[in-house]
C-alpha angles and dihedrals in degrees: 000000000000145000117215090345095307118116112243101188121124098026123223106259120223120196114248117223097358116199090242133027092268110099109210119216130207133182130202144059095304137137137020122292111244105165140011118204117188122157132175090227087069101044120200095016131098122180120216123198116202137178115227123168107331095325142083118234134189130207134180119230106201120195127179096224118061094204091052090045090054091049091050089049090054092049092048091051088065090054099057107136093030127109119264088233090058091046091050089060094058115118105229096179088110089070094060 
């Protein structure tokens, strides 16, 4: 998955509601998927909310093609509660 030729998996994770004003960032296939937010008003972008440690994190999955982005969003909905590592191992060739 890429956006303008730049890989977007795994997303950069930004801490939601940090205890201070500093928003921590993480990268990697970490955490458990809790929500998937894709909307046609924001084409080519799908937001993923994960739980890692004791915190909630959000990452943007950007994909060049809106139809493919929507398909990935649908697939990810069925993986809520699964680890991001497990999701990263999914073969998405069937969506092409």
